N, C-alpha and C positions, 0 to 999 in steps of 0.2 A: 505493501498502499505507502503509494509514493503521496505522501504529506507537506503541504502549503501551511508558514506561520505566517500571519501579516504582522511588518515592525512594528514594535512597540511605540516608535514616534505619532504614528497614526491618530495615537489616540490622543497625545500630546495636548490641552489645551482645551476641549468636547467645552461648550457649552453648556454650566450645570453639572457637571460631573467631575468631582469632587474625586474618585472614587478609585482603589490600586485595587489589581485583580492580587486575586492568591494562585498558586497553577494545585493541582491532580494527576496524579498521573496514574493511568490507568489503560487496560488490555485492549488494541485492538477487533480481537474476533480472531490477526491471522499472522498472531504471530511478534508484533507488533506491537511499539505503548503509541498512544493518543493523550497527550497534554490539555485538561481541562479545564481552563480559567474562570473562578468565579469572586465573588464580593464579595463580600462574609464582615459587616455593620452593625452595630449597636452592641450593648452587653453578652458575653455569652452563656451568660443567671437566666440574662430573656425570654420571656416565651417564645420557639422560632417559630419565624416566612419566612415560608421559600415562596419567590417568584421564579417563573415557570414560563420564559418569554417567548415566541413559535417564528414564523416564517417573513419576514426575511429579516426581524430583528435579533435587537440584540438586549444586554440586558440596561444595556442605554434607557431602553422604555419605561424603564420601574423609577428618573434618576426621582421626581418627584411624587416618589406615591415611597425611598426605602429612608431619605430623611428623615422627613416626620417621623413613621414607624420604628426608627432606634433611637431619635427622640422621646418617645411613649416609653421608651428600653423593654422595645423588643431584641431580641437577635432576632435579624436583614440574612438572609444568605439566597439570592442570587445568583444561579448559574447561566453558562452563555453555555447554549449547546456546540455538540461537536458541528465545525463550519458554520462558525458562527460566532461575533464577538470577537472576544483577545485568545478562542480556544483555538487549537489547533483543524486542518482544513485539511483533510483526504479529495485530491488532486481528480478523482477520477468517481464522477454521476453515480455507478456500476459502487463504485465504498461505498454508498446512503442505504441503507432498510429504515423500516420502522422498527425491524424489534432490534432492529445494531442498534439503534438512538435507545431502544429501554434498556437495551443491559447495557452500555456504554452509561446512564444514569443511575439505570442499579445499580453500577458498583461507586457510583461517583456519594453516592447516596450514604446506603453504605462504609464505606473508607471511612466518609465523616461523620460515623453513628450520631447522623439525626434523629434525633426524636420528640413525639408530642408538638407536632410542625402542622403548624393551618399555611396549604397551601391555595396559595390566589392564580387557575390556571389559563392563562387566554392561547385561543389560538392550535399550533404544538404546541404550544406549553401544558395545555389539555389533552392531544392526545395523549401526550408521553404522561404527561404527569399526574394523569385518572391514570394510565398504565400501572404508577407505584403505585399508589393507593392502591389497589387491586393488591400491587404485587406484597407493597407489605400496611394490612390497614392497620397496624398495630404502632407504627412510627407515626398513625396521624390523628390530631385531637380535631381538624375540622376543615376543611373546604368552601371557594368560592370557586365560579365557576362559571368565566364570559367567556362570550365568543369562538364558542366552541363545539365539538363534539367529539362522542366512538363510536364512528359509523362501522355500521357489521358489511357489509353488502349491498341495503340496502335504499339508498338517498344518495341525489346530487341533489342541491342547489342549482338554479338557473345567472344567481349570481355564483357557485364554486364553479359552471361550468364557461362560466366569460372566462375566469378568473387560467383556470386549467388556457383553455385558449390560447392568454394571454401568453402566461406567461414560459407558454413550450413554443410560442414565432416568433418575437418579438430578441432584433439580431439580439442586442444587447437589454443586460437585468438591471433596469434604474432603479438598481431600489433602496434611496432617501427618495426619488419622486413619487414610485409605490406605498410608501407609508405613505408621506403623504397626499394620496390620495382617498388613504383607509382612514384619516380622519376629517372630522368636520370641520374643525380651526385651520386645516394647513398648516405646512410649515415655513418658521427662520428659513433659512439659507442656510445659516450657518448649520440647523438641525439634518436637516437634508443631507448637508456634507458629514456628524455625523455616525448619522446607518449608513453610508457611502462609505468611513474611514479601516472597517474590516475589510472589505477589499479592493487593495490598490490597480487589480484588472479584472477581465473575465475570469481569469484561469482559476479565481481564486471563492467564484457562487458555480461553482459544480454542486453548493447541498443548496442553495438560494433554486439554483431548477430544478434540480431532482425532487424538493418535498410535494409540489403538490400534486407529479402522479403517485407519492407512496403514497395519499390521500384509497385509506378504500373503502369504495362511492362503490362497487362494483361483485361479481361475489366470484370473479374469478379474482380478483387482489389479495398480495395475502396481505396478514397479520386478521382476516374477517374472524376466523377463529381464534385467536389471540385476543381478541376483542370482544366477544362472546363468551370468554373465558373470566375477561376481566370484569364486561356488567354483572354476569352475578354471584360474583360476591361483592361489584355498586350494590345489591338488590340486595344485602346485606350489611349493609352500613350505618349506619342511628348513629353516629356522630353527630353533629352537624354540618351540612348546607347549605351553603344559600344561592341563589342563579342569581346575576350581576350582569345579565347581555344587555345590550347596547340598547337606543332608541333609532338606528342605524345606521346596521349594517346588514346590508343585502347577502353577503356569503349563509351568517346562522342564524339570520331572525328567526321566528320559532324554536328555533332550538333547546331553551328550553326549559319548554315544554314535557320531555320528554324525561330528562331528568328532577323533574317534582313527581314527576308517577310515578317514576321507580326509583326510588333511590328512599327508605325509606327518613333517610338525615335528612329530606327536605323537605320532609314534614312539617306540616307549621313556621316554618323560618319565613320572617321579613322578606320577601324574594325583593331584586331592586330589578328598577329600567335605569339603567344611566342612560344622560347624554353623552351623545358621538357617533361616534363611526366605529367600524373596524377593531381599529385601538385605543381602546376607550381610555388606556393610561394614557393618552395622552391631553386625553380632551374632562374627562373629570379625573387626574387623580386626589384627590381631597377624599369624591365621592366614595373610592376605591383605598383612600385607610380610611375609611371611615364602615365599611360594612367588610373588611378588615376584620377593626378594632369591633365592632360586635360580634364575629364569629367567636375570635377571642374569651371575647366576658361570654358570652352561651355555653364555652366550653369550660369554664371553672379557670378561667388566667383573666 
């Protein structure tokens, strides 16, 4: 597996980003190793909040969430998925699979021995994060689910179909512009540049290109069986689960209903509809913090 590593100086001076990464080495599944970056803020004795980003973002997405949560005494941990942010980037699209990402993040979670976790997950952060909940339910105290899903080959919205076609056909993958288009407020040029920072050129974007094709939207996709098994665990998960989808996401709109109907921990919870587009962390960060704090409070924090 050929691996690319973004030069550290590309992450210098980003707006509203004072955080420095820590690194964990994980096995790549092919006899080699990968360096996974994460940001670990706040007191180690505080309740752990795990913030999981998706496609094609990195933990910069949570810059206005990390600081207030850590100021509230929470230990806030935000990993960059392999292929994104300051984590290593395998250069071939075939190196990226759904199951490899679950395995990589599982290794990392166990290596840090995170426990009593409140998870906030969005986009691929949900597809992977909810698999972590299913694999290690004892490590999680509560979950906030936003603008994501856990598909099993039976659904594809028109919004996702459009995104899939765009992501695979555009000659150059405009990462920062994609993120900006997925917000309701629009990003500044400096913020767009921050989302472009992990990718010096197109060769670094194999993961960003491949991720849309990995969503199991048909029965022929890989990971359908594994997601069905994960749903069986979630259907027995009774700890607090809050849905916080946005009011302006054409890709996942309405997807919260399935979680509310199927996950016991979602029963009776104060589910929220937040203002914003697909990347609700950019549009309503204060509300994201508020919802997370509410789940911590209701789970004994």
